[in-house]
C-alpha positions in Angstrom: 137.7 110.5 -138.1 135.6 109.5 -135.1 132.5 110.6 -137.1 133.4 108.6 -140.2 135.3 111.0 -142.3 138.5 109.5 -143.7 141.3 112.0 -142.8 144.9 111.2 -143.6 147.8 113.1 -142.1 151.5 113.2 -141.9 153.9 115.2 -139.8 155.2 118.2 -141.8 152.7 117.7 -144.5 149.3 118.4 -142.9 146.0 116.7 -143.2 144.0 115.6 -146.2 140.2 115.1 -146.2 139.3 112.7 -149.0 137.0 113.7 -151.8 133.3 113.5 -151.1 133.6 114.9 -147.5 133.7 118.5 -146.3 134.0 120.4 -143.2 131.4 123.1 -142.5 132.8 126.7 -142.5 133.7 128.2 -139.1 131.4 131.1 -138.5 131.6 133.4 -135.5 128.7 135.4 -134.2 129.2 139.2 -133.8 129.7 138.8 -130.1 132.3 136.0 -130.6 134.2 138.3 -133.0 134.1 141.1 -130.5 135.5 138.8 -127.8 138.3 137.5 -130.1 139.2 141.0 -131.2 139.2 142.5 -127.7 141.1 139.5 -126.3 143.8 139.7 -129.0 144.1 143.5 -128.6 144.6 143.0 -124.9 147.3 140.5 -125.5 148.9 142.7 -128.1 149.1 145.5 -125.6 150.1 143.6 -122.5 152.0 140.5 -123.5 155.6 139.8 -124.0 157.2 140.3 -127.5 156.3 136.8 -128.7 152.7 137.1 -127.5 152.3 140.5 -128.9 153.5 139.3 -132.3 151.3 136.2 -132.2 148.2 138.2 -131.2 148.8 140.6 -134.1 149.2 137.7 -136.5 146.1 135.9 -135.3 144.1 139.1 -135.5 145.2 139.7 -139.1 144.2 136.1 -140.0 140.8 136.4 -138.4 140.1 139.8 -140.0 141.1 138.5 -143.4 138.4 135.8 -143.4 135.5 137.6 -141.7 132.3 137.8 -143.7 131.4 141.4 -144.8 128.4 141.6 -142.5 130.6 141.4 -139.4 134.0 142.6 -140.8 133.1 146.1 -139.7 133.4 145.1 -136.1 137.1 144.4 -136.5 137.8 147.5 -138.6 135.8 150.0 -136.5 138.2 150.0 -133.6 135.3 150.4 -131.1 136.9 147.8 -128.8 140.2 149.1 -127.7 142.6 147.8 -125.0 144.2 150.4 -122.8 147.8 150.3 -121.6 148.6 147.8 -118.9 151.2 147.5 -116.1 154.5 146.4 -117.7 155.4 142.8 -116.8 159.0 142.5 -117.8 159.3 138.9 -116.8 156.2 137.6 -118.6 158.2 135.6 -121.2 160.2 133.9 -118.4 157.0 133.1 -116.4 155.4 131.6 -119.5 158.4 129.3 -120.1 158.4 128.2 -116.5 154.7 127.4 -116.6 155.1 125.5 -119.8 
């Protein structure tokens, strides 16, 4: 809106961008995709249950929209996250910080 695009929104409905305006597609570089995949895999291996599920869901959404020329990076499994030290109170710590 600050750049002149008329965007309307309502809680529970979402946002509408009026006809005649568009948003450019979000395009990640190969290095950005690697960073996202590795970060999400780390969280999926080392987070609490809620973070693990969220990381898995986010990774699936990103993989679903990657263009073919960089989709192989996500599927290859070259970037793996090893096991971490269990943090049984991570969910409680996250709530306290929030």
